[in-house]
C-alpha positions in Angstrom: 0.0 0.0 0.0 1.3 3.4 -0.9 -0.4 5.3 2.0 -0.1 9.0 1.6 2.9 8.7 -0.8 2.5 10.3 -4.2 2.4 7.9 -7.1 4.1 9.0 -10.3 4.7 6.9 -13.4 5.1 9.6 -16.0 8.5 10.6 -14.8 8.1 14.4 -15.4 8.4 17.0 -12.6 5.2 18.7 -14.0 3.2 15.5 -14.2 -0.1 15.0 -12.4 0.0 12.6 -9.5 -2.6 10.8 -7.3 -2.6 10.0 -3.6 -2.3 6.3 -4.4 -3.3 3.9 -7.1 -7.0 3.1 -7.7 -8.2 -0.1 -6.2 -9.6 -3.0 -8.2 -13.0 -3.9 -6.6 -14.8 -7.2 -7.2 -18.4 -8.0 -6.2 -22.1 -7.6 -7.1 -22.9 -4.8 -9.6 -22.3 -2.0 -9.4 -18.7 -1.9 -8.1 -17.1 1.4 -7.3 -13.4 2.2 -6.8 -12.2 4.3 -3.8 -11.7 8.0 -4.6 -8.2 9.2 -5.2 -7.0 12.8 -4.8 -5.1 14.6 -7.6 -2.1 16.9 -7.3 -1.7 19.1 -10.4 1.5 21.2 -10.7 1.0 24.9 -11.7 2.8 24.2 -15.0 0.2 21.5 -16.0 -3.2 22.3 -17.4 -4.8 19.3 -15.6 -6.0 17.4 -18.6 -6.3 13.6 -18.3 -7.4 10.8 -20.6 -9.4 7.8 -19.5 -8.1 4.9 -21.5 -10.1 1.6 -21.4 -7.7 -1.3 -21.7 -10.4 -4.0 -21.4 -14.2 -3.8 -21.3 -16.5 -6.8 -21.5 -19.6 -4.8 -21.3 -21.7 -2.8 -18.8 -21.5 1.0 -18.3 -18.3 2.6 -17.1 -18.6 6.0 -15.4 -16.4 8.3 -13.3 -17.3 10.7 -10.5 -15.2 13.9 -10.0 -15.5 15.2 -6.4 -19.2 14.8 -5.4 -20.6 15.5 -8.9 -22.9 12.9 -10.5 -21.3 9.9 -12.2 -20.6 10.5 -16.0 -20.4 7.6 -18.4 -17.3 7.6 -20.6 -15.8 5.8 -23.6 -12.2 4.9 -24.5 -9.8 7.9 -24.7 -12.3 10.3 -23.3 -10.8 13.4 -21.7 -11.5 15.1 -18.3 -9.9 18.1 -16.5 -8.8 18.0 -12.9 -7.2 20.4 -10.4 -5.2 19.9 -7.2 -7.5 18.5 -4.5 -10.0 17.1 -6.9 -11.0 13.4 -6.3 -12.1 10.8 -8.9 -13.6 7.4 -8.6 -14.9 4.9 -11.1 -18.0 2.7 -11.3 -19.0 -0.2 -13.5 -22.6 -1.4 -13.8 -23.8 -4.6 -15.3 -23.7 -8.1 -13.8 -20.9 -10.4 -15.0 -19.0 -7.5 -16.6 -15.4 -6.3 -16.1 -13.3 -3.3 -17.2 -9.7 -2.2 -16.9 -8.8 1.5 -17.1 -5.6 3.6 -17.1 -5.8 7.3 -16.3 -3.2 9.3 -18.2 -1.7 12.8 -17.9 -2.1 14.4 -21.3 0.9 16.7 -20.9 3.4 14.1 -19.8 1.8 11.3 -21.8 2.3 9.0 -18.9 0.0 6.9 -16.8 -0.9 8.6 -13.5 -1.2 5.2 -11.8 -1.2 1.6 -12.9 -4.3 0.1 -14.6 -7.1 -1.0 -12.3 -9.8 -3.5 -13.0 -13.4 -3.4 -11.8 -15.2 -6.7 -11.8 -18.9 -7.3 -11.3 -20.0 -10.8 -10.4 
């Protein structure tokens, strides 16, 4: 577990980071990841891409802060600022999805891919 340590895979000093990697929940639909908190350097505009690595079906959605969940498709973009949180949800029984959140500026993954599995 990374605890409060900042996770950075992009390797750039102006890359977006998160408080720790997203978890990979498994269970009855819908499954929701824990929220993770972003740190966005002043030199970074805060643009991220939500890349779907695997998606067997169901509906993928993300929630930024306490806003409503928003469905997304592969390579969809979102904007974040320091202190924003994001979590992910998958609906649909017997479905799974793997996602990587990427920093557009550094072109790197903000955290490793995570998988949501609905039984």
